BALOBA-1460 file (C-alpha; in Angstrom, 3 decimals):
// residues 284
<rec num="1" residu="m" x="-17.290" y="-8.112" z="9.990"/>
<rec num="2" residu="g" x="-14.483" y="-9.276" z="12.201"/>
<rec num="3" residu="q" x="-13.952" y="-12.608" z="13.968"/>
<rec num="4" residu="s" x="-11.502" y="-13.560" z="16.713"/>
<rec num="5" residu="l" x="-11.499" y="-16.934" z="18.495"/>
<rec num="6" residu="c" x="-15.177" y="-17.521" z="19.345"/>
<rec num="7" residu="c" x="-16.232" y="-13.870" z="19.001"/>
<rec num="8" residu="t" x="-17.567" y="-12.250" z="15.842"/>
<rec num="9" residu="q" x="-18.534" y="-8.699" z="14.880"/>
<rec num="10" residu="v" x="-21.472" y="-7.803" z="12.638"/>
<rec num="11" residu="d" x="-21.405" y="-4.369" z="10.964"/>
<rec num="12" residu="q" x="-24.237" y="-1.861" z="10.816"/>
<rec num="13" residu="s" x="-26.994" y="-2.441" z="8.171"/>
<rec num="14" residu="t" x="-25.920" y="-6.077" z="8.001"/>
<rec num="15" residu="v" x="-27.112" y="-9.296" z="9.625"/>
<rec num="16" residu="a" x="-25.232" y="-12.569" z="9.982"/>
<rec num="17" residu="v" x="-26.661" y="-16.067" z="9.560"/>
<rec num="18" residu="t" x="-25.363" y="-18.841" z="11.824"/>
<rec num="19" residu="e" x="-25.762" y="-22.609" z="11.831"/>
<rec num="20" residu="q" x="-25.177" y="-25.316" z="14.389"/>
<rec num="21" residu="f" x="-23.899" y="-28.594" z="12.984"/>
<rec num="22" residu="g" x="-25.150" y="-27.557" z="9.548"/>
<rec num="23" residu="k" x="-28.641" y="-26.504" z="10.611"/>
<rec num="24" residu="f" x="-29.899" y="-22.931" z="10.689"/>
<rec num="25" residu="s" x="-29.500" y="-21.511" z="14.165"/>
<rec num="26" residu="s" x="-30.091" y="-17.748" z="14.311"/>
<rec num="27" residu="v" x="-29.709" y="-14.338" z="12.699"/>
<rec num="28" residu="l" x="-27.234" y="-12.056" z="14.441"/>
<rec num="29" residu="e" x="-27.908" y="-8.311" z="14.643"/>
<rec num="30" residu="p" x="-25.101" y="-5.710" z="14.304"/>
<rec num="31" residu="g" x="-22.665" y="-5.874" z="17.204"/>
<rec num="32" residu="c" x="-20.332" y="-8.379" z="18.887"/>
<rec num="33" residu="h" x="-21.410" y="-11.999" z="19.358"/>
<rec num="34" residu="c" x="-19.917" y="-15.171" z="20.795"/>
<rec num="35" residu="l" x="-19.994" y="-18.324" z="18.657"/>
<rec num="36" residu="p" x="-18.455" y="-21.286" z="20.484"/>
<rec num="37" residu="s" x="-17.227" y="-23.485" z="17.677"/>
<rec num="38" residu="c" x="-16.789" y="-26.390" z="20.067"/>
<rec num="39" residu="f" x="-20.576" y="-26.650" z="20.202"/>
<rec num="40" residu="g" x="-20.887" y="-26.696" z="16.438"/>
<rec num="41" residu="y" x="-21.764" y="-23.020" z="15.869"/>
<rec num="42" residu="k" x="-20.578" y="-21.498" z="12.673"/>
<rec num="43" residu="l" x="-21.070" y="-18.229" z="10.794"/>
<rec num="44" residu="v" x="-22.254" y="-19.152" z="7.276"/>
<rec num="45" residu="g" x="-22.914" y="-15.774" z="5.651"/>
<rec num="46" residu="l" x="-23.872" y="-12.136" z="5.774"/>
<rec num="47" residu="l" x="-26.910" y="-10.359" z="4.405"/>
<rec num="48" residu="s" x="-27.027" y="-6.613" z="3.637"/>
<rec num="49" residu="l" x="-30.131" y="-4.689" z="4.686"/>
<rec num="50" residu="r" x="-29.279" y="-1.681" z="2.499"/>
<rec num="51" residu="v" x="-31.468" y="-0.627" z="-0.412"/>
<rec num="52" residu="q" x="-30.175" y="-1.988" z="-3.704"/>
<rec num="53" residu="q" x="-31.096" y="-1.000" z="-7.249"/>
<rec num="54" residu="l" x="-31.566" y="-3.158" z="-10.312"/>
<rec num="55" residu="d" x="-32.083" y="-1.689" z="-13.805"/>
<rec num="56" residu="v" x="-33.935" y="-4.023" z="-16.163"/>
<rec num="57" residu="r" x="-34.148" y="-3.507" z="-19.951"/>
<rec num="58" residu="c" x="-37.060" y="-5.352" z="-21.502"/>
<rec num="59" residu="e" x="-37.790" y="-5.430" z="-25.251"/>
<rec num="60" residu="t" x="-41.402" y="-5.979" z="-26.254"/>
<rec num="61" residu="k" x="-43.997" y="-4.977" z="-28.881"/>
<rec num="62" residu="t" x="-46.961" y="-2.621" z="-28.569"/>
<rec num="63" residu="k" x="-50.492" y="-3.174" z="-29.836"/>
<rec num="64" residu="d" x="-49.738" y="-1.196" z="-33.026"/>
<rec num="65" residu="n" x="-46.712" y="-3.454" z="-33.756"/>
<rec num="66" residu="v" x="-43.960" y="-1.063" z="-32.661"/>
<rec num="67" residu="f" x="-40.937" y="-2.628" z="-30.947"/>
<rec num="68" residu="v" x="-39.897" y="-0.730" z="-27.820"/>
<rec num="69" residu="t" x="-37.351" y="-1.188" z="-25.055"/>
<rec num="70" residu="v" x="-38.765" y="-0.456" z="-21.593"/>
<rec num="71" residu="v" x="-36.228" y="0.360" z="-18.879"/>
<rec num="72" residu="a" x="-37.432" y="-0.320" z="-15.336"/>
<rec num="73" residu="s" x="-35.539" y="0.625" z="-12.176"/>
<rec num="74" residu="i" x="-36.271" y="-1.604" z="-9.162"/>
<rec num="75" residu="q" x="-35.217" y="-0.592" z="-5.652"/>
<rec num="76" residu="y" x="-35.351" y="-3.428" z="-3.114"/>
<rec num="77" residu="r" x="-33.835" y="-4.677" z="0.153"/>
<rec num="78" residu="a" x="-33.827" y="-7.712" z="2.391"/>
<rec num="79" residu="m" x="-36.170" y="-7.593" z="5.398"/>
<rec num="80" residu="a" x="-34.517" y="-8.028" z="8.785"/>
<rec num="81" residu="n" x="-37.408" y="-10.071" z="10.179"/>
<rec num="82" residu="k" x="-37.181" y="-12.470" z="7.200"/>
<rec num="83" residu="a" x="-33.419" y="-12.624" z="6.866"/>
<rec num="84" residu="a" x="-33.374" y="-16.435" z="6.945"/>
<rec num="85" residu="e" x="-35.801" y="-16.652" z="3.979"/>
<rec num="86" residu="a" x="-33.793" y="-14.069" z="2.034"/>
<rec num="87" residu="f" x="-30.559" y="-15.959" z="2.682"/>
<rec num="88" residu="y" x="-31.716" y="-19.522" z="2.051"/>
<rec num="89" residu="k" x="-34.602" y="-19.423" z="-0.435"/>
<rec num="90" residu="l" x="-33.020" y="-17.565" z="-3.353"/>
<rec num="91" residu="t" x="-29.649" y="-18.201" z="-4.927"/>
<rec num="92" residu="n" x="-29.791" y="-15.045" z="-7.056"/>
<rec num="93" residu="p" x="-32.536" y="-12.548" z="-6.115"/>
<rec num="94" residu="r" x="-31.574" y="-10.176" z="-8.931"/>
<rec num="95" residu="e" x="-32.336" y="-12.751" z="-11.604"/>
<rec num="96" residu="q" x="-35.632" y="-13.588" z="-9.908"/>
<rec num="97" residu="i" x="-36.675" y="-9.912" z="-9.850"/>
<rec num="98" residu="q" x="-35.697" y="-9.511" z="-13.498"/>
<rec num="99" residu="a" x="-37.830" y="-12.496" z="-14.485"/>
<rec num="100" residu="y" x="-40.931" y="-11.006" z="-12.801"/>
<rec num="101" residu="v" x="-40.309" y="-7.599" z="-14.427"/>
<rec num="102" residu="f" x="-40.109" y="-9.238" z="-17.874"/>
<rec num="103" residu="d" x="-43.321" y="-11.128" z="-17.240"/>
<rec num="104" residu="v" x="-45.373" y="-8.071" z="-16.192"/>
<rec num="105" residu="i" x="-44.067" y="-5.700" z="-18.883"/>
<rec num="106" residu="r" x="-44.522" y="-8.215" z="-21.698"/>
<rec num="107" residu="a" x="-48.058" y="-8.893" z="-20.469"/>
<rec num="108" residu="s" x="-49.189" y="-5.237" z="-20.208"/>
<rec num="109" residu="v" x="-47.390" y="-3.311" z="-22.988"/>
<rec num="110" residu="p" x="-48.748" y="-5.416" z="-25.927"/>
<rec num="111" residu="k" x="-52.275" y="-4.427" z="-24.877"/>
<rec num="112" residu="q" x="-51.609" y="-0.719" z="-25.508"/>
<rec num="113" residu="e" x="-50.591" y="1.402" z="-28.488"/>
<rec num="114" residu="l" x="-47.298" y="3.284" z="-28.403"/>
<rec num="115" residu="d" x="-48.745" y="6.675" z="-27.465"/>
<rec num="116" residu="m" x="-50.733" y="5.081" z="-24.657"/>
<rec num="117" residu="v" x="-47.611" y="3.317" z="-23.330"/>
<rec num="118" residu="f" x="-45.956" y="6.713" z="-22.825"/>
<rec num="119" residu="e" x="-49.052" y="8.059" z="-21.089"/>
<rec num="120" residu="q" x="-49.567" y="4.991" z="-18.895"/>
<rec num="121" residu="k" x="-45.977" y="4.381" z="-17.787"/>
<rec num="122" residu="n" x="-46.844" y="5.100" z="-14.142"/>
<rec num="123" residu="e" x="-49.593" y="2.469" z="-14.277"/>
<rec num="124" residu="i" x="-47.127" y="-0.008" z="-15.792"/>
<rec num="125" residu="a" x="-44.654" y="0.720" z="-12.986"/>
<rec num="126" residu="k" x="-47.410" y="0.220" z="-10.405"/>
<rec num="127" residu="a" x="-48.368" y="-3.138" z="-11.922"/>
<rec num="128" residu="v" x="-44.730" y="-4.282" z="-11.845"/>
<rec num="129" residu="e" x="-44.353" y="-3.173" z="-8.223"/>
<rec num="130" residu="e" x="-47.522" y="-4.949" z="-7.071"/>
<rec num="131" residu="e" x="-46.476" y="-8.201" z="-8.738"/>
<rec num="132" residu="l" x="-42.981" y="-8.001" z="-7.287"/>
<rec num="133" residu="e" x="-44.261" y="-7.277" z="-3.768"/>
<rec num="134" residu="k" x="-46.484" y="-10.361" z="-3.806"/>
<rec num="135" residu="a" x="-43.734" y="-12.605" z="-5.153"/>
<rec num="136" residu="m" x="-40.622" y="-11.321" z="-3.386"/>
<rec num="137" residu="s" x="-42.117" y="-10.949" z="0.108"/>
<rec num="138" residu="t" x="-42.259" y="-14.740" z="0.241"/>
<rec num="139" residu="y" x="-38.497" y="-14.790" z="-0.222"/>
<rec num="140" residu="g" x="-37.821" y="-12.143" z="2.420"/>
<rec num="141" residu="f" x="-37.367" y="-9.120" z="0.156"/>
<rec num="142" residu="e" x="-39.190" y="-5.768" z="0.203"/>
<rec num="143" residu="i" x="-39.785" y="-3.739" z="-2.973"/>
<rec num="144" residu="v" x="-39.110" y="-0.121" z="-1.997"/>
<rec num="145" residu="q" x="-39.974" y="1.546" z="-5.327"/>
<rec num="146" residu="t" x="-40.427" y="0.727" z="-8.999"/>
<rec num="147" residu="l" x="-39.922" y="3.285" z="-11.765"/>
<rec num="148" residu="i" x="-40.228" y="3.155" z="-15.552"/>
<rec num="149" residu="v" x="-37.295" y="5.425" z="-16.337"/>
<rec num="150" residu="d" x="-37.294" y="5.179" z="-20.142"/>
<rec num="151" residu="i" x="-39.297" y="3.937" z="-23.121"/>
<rec num="152" residu="e" x="-37.199" y="3.642" z="-26.278"/>
<rec num="153" residu="p" x="-39.036" y="3.008" z="-29.583"/>
<rec num="154" residu="d" x="-37.219" y="1.781" z="-32.664"/>
<rec num="155" residu="v" x="-35.032" y="4.482" z="-34.245"/>
<rec num="156" residu="h" x="-37.201" y="4.672" z="-37.399"/>
<rec num="157" residu="v" x="-40.344" y="5.116" z="-35.303"/>
<rec num="158" residu="k" x="-38.633" y="7.983" z="-33.471"/>
<rec num="159" residu="r" x="-37.994" y="9.706" z="-36.796"/>
<rec num="160" residu="a" x="-41.629" y="9.263" z="-37.819"/>
<rec num="161" residu="m" x="-42.788" y="10.761" z="-34.496"/>
<rec num="162" residu="n" x="-40.476" y="13.729" z="-35.042"/>
<rec num="163" residu="e" x="-42.039" y="14.219" z="-38.499"/>
<rec num="164" residu="i" x="-45.511" y="14.374" z="-36.942"/>
<rec num="165" residu="n" x="-44.387" y="16.925" z="-34.359"/>
<rec num="166" residu="a" x="-42.693" y="18.976" z="-37.092"/>
<rec num="167" residu="g" x="-45.938" y="19.097" z="-39.099"/>
<rec num="168" residu="k" x="-47.925" y="20.264" z="-36.086"/>
<rec num="169" residu="f" x="-45.282" y="22.888" z="-35.335"/>
<rec num="170" residu="s" x="-45.430" y="24.307" z="-38.865"/>
<rec num="171" residu="k" x="-49.215" y="24.714" z="-38.542"/>
<rec num="172" residu="w" x="-48.779" y="26.601" z="-35.302"/>
<rec num="173" residu="i" x="-45.983" y="28.933" z="-36.499"/>
<rec num="174" residu="l" x="-47.666" y="30.443" z="-39.567"/>
<rec num="175" residu="n" x="-44.882" y="32.872" z="-40.369"/>
<rec num="176" residu="s" x="-42.231" y="30.177" z="-40.413"/>
<rec num="177" residu="r" x="-40.964" y="29.108" z="-43.824"/>
<rec num="178" residu="s" x="-38.726" y="26.315" z="-42.598"/>
<rec num="179" residu="s" x="-38.972" y="22.999" z="-44.371"/>
<rec num="180" residu="f" x="-39.406" y="19.900" z="-42.296"/>
<rec num="181" residu="v" x="-39.049" y="17.426" z="-45.157"/>
<rec num="182" residu="q" x="-36.788" y="14.503" z="-44.333"/>
<rec num="183" residu="y" x="-36.122" y="11.415" z="-46.377"/>
<rec num="184" residu="i" x="-36.015" y="8.170" z="-44.414"/>
<rec num="185" residu="t" x="-34.410" y="4.997" z="-45.696"/>
<rec num="186" residu="f" x="-35.563" y="1.699" z="-44.217"/>
<rec num="187" residu="p" x="-32.878" y="-0.993" z="-44.313"/>
<rec num="188" residu="d" x="-35.255" y="-3.516" z="-42.815"/>
<rec num="189" residu="k" x="-38.471" y="-4.077" z="-44.798"/>
<rec num="190" residu="c" x="-40.413" y="-5.258" z="-41.782"/>
<rec num="191" residu="l" x="-40.043" y="-1.822" z="-40.196"/>
<rec num="192" residu="v" x="-41.909" y="-0.165" z="-43.073"/>
<rec num="193" residu="k" x="-45.250" y="-1.531" z="-41.904"/>
<rec num="194" residu="q" x="-44.588" y="-0.345" z="-38.364"/>
<rec num="195" residu="t" x="-43.936" y="3.268" z="-39.402"/>
<rec num="196" residu="a" x="-46.067" y="3.727" z="-42.544"/>
<rec num="197" residu="a" x="-49.120" y="4.935" z="-40.626"/>
<rec num="198" residu="r" x="-47.119" y="7.488" z="-38.682"/>
<rec num="199" residu="l" x="-45.443" y="8.780" z="-41.833"/>
<rec num="200" residu="r" x="-48.851" y="9.248" z="-43.458"/>
<rec num="201" residu="v" x="-50.015" y="11.282" z="-40.472"/>
<rec num="202" residu="a" x="-46.811" y="13.328" z="-40.646"/>
<rec num="203" residu="a" x="-47.343" y="14.045" z="-44.368"/>
<rec num="204" residu="n" x="-50.951" y="15.112" z="-43.777"/>
<rec num="205" residu="e" x="-49.954" y="17.412" z="-40.938"/>
<rec num="206" residu="k" x="-47.192" y="18.988" z="-43.037"/>
<rec num="207" residu="a" x="-49.504" y="19.461" z="-46.054"/>
<rec num="208" residu="e" x="-52.143" y="21.074" z="-43.845"/>
<rec num="209" residu="g" x="-49.538" y="23.460" z="-42.458"/>
<rec num="210" residu="e" x="-48.348" y="24.443" z="-45.947"/>
<rec num="211" residu="k" x="-51.969" y="24.978" z="-47.036"/>
<rec num="212" residu="i" x="-52.556" y="27.409" z="-44.187"/>
<rec num="213" residu="l" x="-49.329" y="29.241" z="-45.089"/>
<rec num="214" residu="q" x="-50.483" y="29.662" z="-48.719"/>
<rec num="215" residu="i" x="-53.926" y="30.891" z="-47.653"/>
<rec num="216" residu="k" x="-52.465" y="33.430" z="-45.271"/>
<rec num="217" residu="k" x="-50.007" y="34.593" z="-47.937"/>
<rec num="218" residu="a" x="-52.820" y="35.079" z="-50.496"/>
<rec num="219" residu="e" x="-54.948" y="36.935" z="-47.958"/>
<rec num="220" residu="g" x="-52.013" y="39.201" z="-47.176"/>
<rec num="221" residu="e" x="-51.387" y="39.988" z="-50.853"/>
<rec num="222" residu="a" x="-55.091" y="40.723" z="-51.473"/>
<rec num="223" residu="e" x="-55.219" y="43.039" z="-48.477"/>
<rec num="224" residu="s" x="-52.053" y="44.799" z="-49.670"/>
<rec num="225" residu="k" x="-53.489" y="45.365" z="-53.183"/>
<rec num="226" residu="y" x="-56.773" y="46.622" z="-51.755"/>
<rec num="227" residu="l" x="-55.033" y="49.142" z="-49.523"/>
<rec num="228" residu="s" x="-52.786" y="50.226" z="-52.406"/>
<rec num="229" residu="g" x="-55.805" y="50.870" z="-54.694"/>
<rec num="230" residu="l" x="-57.609" y="52.719" z="-51.931"/>
<rec num="231" residu="g" x="-54.590" y="54.972" z="-51.464"/>
<rec num="232" residu="i" x="-54.374" y="55.789" z="-55.185"/>
<rec num="233" residu="a" x="-58.095" y="56.630" z="-55.330"/>
<rec num="234" residu="r" x="-57.789" y="58.978" z="-52.371"/>
<rec num="235" residu="q" x="-54.722" y="60.589" z="-53.927"/>
<rec num="236" residu="r" x="-56.579" y="61.292" z="-57.195"/>
<rec num="237" residu="q" x="-59.525" y="62.697" z="-55.310"/>
<rec num="238" residu="a" x="-57.255" y="65.042" z="-53.391"/>
<rec num="239" residu="i" x="-55.594" y="66.255" z="-56.623"/>
<rec num="240" residu="y" x="-59.010" y="66.946" z="-58.201"/>
<rec num="241" residu="f" x="-60.224" y="69.012" z="-55.280"/>
<rec num="242" residu="d" x="-56.948" y="70.963" z="-55.113"/>
<rec num="243" residu="t" x="-57.267" y="71.788" z="-58.844"/>
<rec num="244" residu="m" x="-60.860" y="72.990" z="-58.410"/>
<rec num="245" residu="k" x="-59.779" y="75.177" z="-55.496"/>
<rec num="246" residu="e" x="-56.976" y="76.826" z="-57.490"/>
<rec num="247" residu="i" x="-59.225" y="77.496" z="-60.530"/>
<rec num="248" residu="g" x="-61.945" y="78.985" z="-58.357"/>
<rec num="249" residu="a" x="-59.458" y="81.300" z="-56.663"/>
<rec num="250" residu="s" x="-58.171" y="82.743" z="-59.983"/>
<rec num="251" residu="s" x="-60.267" y="85.491" z="-61.688"/>
<rec num="252" residu="k" x="-58.482" y="85.218" z="-65.051"/>
<rec num="253" residu="s" x="-58.760" y="81.458" z="-65.414"/>
<rec num="254" residu="s" x="-59.635" y="80.235" z="-68.930"/>
<rec num="255" residu="a" x="-59.884" y="76.571" z="-68.061"/>
<rec num="256" residu="v" x="-62.767" y="74.656" z="-69.491"/>
<rec num="257" residu="f" x="-63.957" y="71.410" z="-67.873"/>
<rec num="258" residu="i" x="-64.899" y="68.864" z="-70.488"/>
<rec num="259" residu="p" x="-66.678" y="65.703" z="-69.440"/>
<rec num="260" residu="h" x="-64.760" y="62.555" z="-70.268"/>
<rec num="261" residu="g" x="-66.145" y="59.357" z="-71.738"/>
<rec num="262" residu="p" x="-67.399" y="58.345" z="-75.242"/>
<rec num="263" residu="g" x="-70.877" y="59.887" z="-74.897"/>
<rec num="264" residu="a" x="-69.528" y="63.113" z="-73.402"/>
<rec num="265" residu="v" x="-67.095" y="63.663" z="-76.316"/>
<rec num="266" residu="k" x="-69.978" y="63.337" z="-78.831"/>
<rec num="267" residu="d" x="-72.020" y="65.933" z="-76.935"/>
<rec num="268" residu="v" x="-69.105" y="68.383" z="-76.935"/>
<rec num="269" residu="a" x="-68.638" y="68.000" z="-80.710"/>
<rec num="270" residu="s" x="-72.357" y="68.703" z="-81.291"/>
<rec num="271" residu="q" x="-72.217" y="71.801" z="-79.117"/>
<rec num="272" residu="i" x="-69.166" y="73.167" z="-80.997"/>
<rec num="273" residu="r" x="-70.836" y="72.585" z="-84.375"/>
<rec num="274" residu="d" x="-74.050" y="74.290" z="-83.257"/>
<rec num="275" residu="g" x="-72.073" y="77.236" z="-81.967"/>
<rec num="276" residu="l" x="-70.287" y="77.723" z="-85.288"/>
<rec num="277" residu="l" x="-73.548" y="77.596" z="-87.245"/>
<rec num="278" residu="q" x="-75.142" y="80.166" z="-84.968"/>
<rec num="279" residu="a" x="-72.114" y="82.459" z="-85.367"/>
<rec num="280" residu="e" x="-72.363" y="82.286" z="-89.190"/>
<rec num="281" residu="s" x="-76.100" y="83.133" z="-89.133"/>
<rec num="282" residu="v" x="-75.477" y="86.158" z="-86.962"/>
<rec num="283" residu="e" x="-72.785" y="87.479" z="-89.316"/>
<rec num="284" residu="k" x="-75.148" y="87.206" z="-92.298"/>
């Protein structure tokens, strides 16, 4: 903005507020304007119409007693047709916006558990935007967009969530033998209650994964032993048939097949004894 004598220049995307003898007079659009100071006109301030961004970090607690920090990004701008309200009604619009963001987030997040907060972050952003639009339009500001850009749980809760994901991963990758055991130390006793439930879930998931690994290992060993025994049996059968083939092909073979087993041995002994007795009777 430039000013020379009674003329003043207003830059693009900016409006100027003027007063006459201390009373609001008009809002000047971008361009060159004449302000005769002899008649009491005076330029009192400028107002940017550009979109501005405010990042708000709000700490609150979820329904399952987990402390989280919600980061909201608010994009807003002053409305040209309500420039006077935007200039006069609020001393610090950024602080006013921050106060409304705190109010909405701390009213909605405690009604939901941590997992639901992550899933419903778009709904939280929509609730913040609707509340801001109703409140800030009265003061001449437009809310362009509201985003929940981050949800940061306590560091110990993050570790517990990683344990749960590790347990689920070990169940899915059955051939993995990696260990996901981690030991967590809690310097603050009040955090133990907040993470105990999640650690129990993580332990159950990990134990279930290890159980499946053991079952699959035992099934594999049993299958291996079965196939090994089947191979040996087939090998013995092949040797037996090859031996029978060779004996049958030889005309001078003197091999005698003797049944094996306790009863079979007794029968063979009886047959030998009877044969000897018959031979002696023939000689006599």
